[in-house]
N, C-alpha and C positions, 0 to 999 in steps of 0.2 A: 685327712687322706686325699680328698678331691683337690684341696689347695696344692698339695704336692704334685699331683698329676698335672694341674693346670700350670704350675710354675715350671715344671720339667719339660712341658711340651709347648711352651710359648715360643712363637715364631718372630724373631726380630725383623725378618724381611717382610712379613705379612703375606706370604705366598699362600693363597687359599687352595691351590691345587694339591698341595703336599700336606695339608691338614689331615690329621687323623681323627676319626670320630671318637666319641667317648667309648663305644662298644669296642672298637679296635684297640684302645688303650687298656680296657678291662681285660681283653684276651690276652694281650702282651704281658700284662702284670700277672695274670693266672699262670701263663707259661713260664714265668720268672726270666723273661727276656732281659729285664733291666739288671739282672745279678750277674757280675763278672767274677773274676779271680782276685787275689791279693796281688799278683804281679800285673804290672802295665809297662809298656814301652812309652818312649817319648811320643811316638806317632799317635798312640792310642789316647794320650792325656786329654785331647780336645773333646773327645766322646764321653769322658768320665764326668758325671753330674756331681758325685760327691762319694764319700766312703762310710762304710758303717763303723760301729765301734771296734769290730774285729778286723778292719782293715780291708774289707771286701768291696770292690769298686761297684758302684751304681751307675749304669749308663743312663745318658739322656735319651729318653725315649723318643723325642721328636727327631733327633738326628738319626737315631736307629730307623725310624719310620721313613725318613728321607731316602736313606741308603737302600732299604727294602724296595721302595717304589722304583728307585733308579735301576736296581738290579732286574726288577720285574719287567721293566720297559726293555731292557737290553735283551733279556731272554725271549721276550715276545716278538722282538725285531727279527730274530733269526727265523727264516722261512721254514727250514727243514729241522726238526728236533734231533734228527740223527747226526746233525753237524755240531751238536753240543756233547762235550766230554766232561763228565763229573769224575773227579779224582779225589781219593783219600788214602793216605798211607796209614794214619792213626787208626787203631781199631775202633775208637769211639766214634769216628765220623763215617765208618763203612756202612753201617745200616742206613743212615740218613742218605748216603750217596746212592745206595741201591734203591731205596724207596722213591727218592726224587727222580731218578733215571726211569724207573718203572712207570711212574705217573706222568712223566712229560714225554717219554719215548726217546730219551736221550741215551747216549752210550755211557758206560761207566768204567772206571779203573779202581777197583778196591784192592788194597794191598800194595805190594812193591811195584813202583812205577818203572817200566823197563827203559832205560836209557836209549835214545834214538827213535822213540816212537813218533815224534813230530819231526825229526830232522834227518833221520837216515831212510832214504828212499829204497834202498836195497832190502831192508829189513821186512819180513813177512807181516809184522804188526804195524807197518807204517800208516799213519792216519794224518788227515789234514782237516782238523775241526775249525769251525768259524768261532767257537767260543769254548774257553776252558773255565771250570767252576772247581775250585779246591776248597777244602775245609780248613787247612791250616797251612800258612805260607811257609812256615819254618819247616816242617816235615815234608811238605810237598814241594821242596826247593828244586829238584830235578825237573819236575813238570814245568815250573815256572821258568826255569832257565831256557828250556827248550821252547816254550811258548814265546819268550822273548826273542829267541833267535828267529823263530818262524813268523814274527808278527801277529800273533794269536792273542785277541783281547782276553782278559782274565777277570773273573769275579772270585775274590778271595774273602 
């Protein structure tokens, strides 16, 4: 078991800053962060470590840890948490978005994303966030398109 963790978390570059401790890995394994779905896109293949007998993707925990640290640094770089908007159209991600926004002090958009929120200045709900966080790029495509038009950085 520990061999599996050590092999999955080896860093070819040797960057000590991004190394996760064994306790961090244990927490990620306990939360089943390494388990994905049976479906995977071409862009996601580089993050897949292997597949189970059932065809479920197992993610590389080191690459997951690196992306988590990168996202945490981006979020921490925003001075005012009110300038962060968390968005989720999917029902499964709405609870996570609400909890994250409550704990960080960010704004949230759970449910349908209203077109023009980032681009139409006449609209009453017009917002200019410094960072957009979405749970699923496919279902949150409207928010991503508007963030692209308004040059808003995105964590998805």
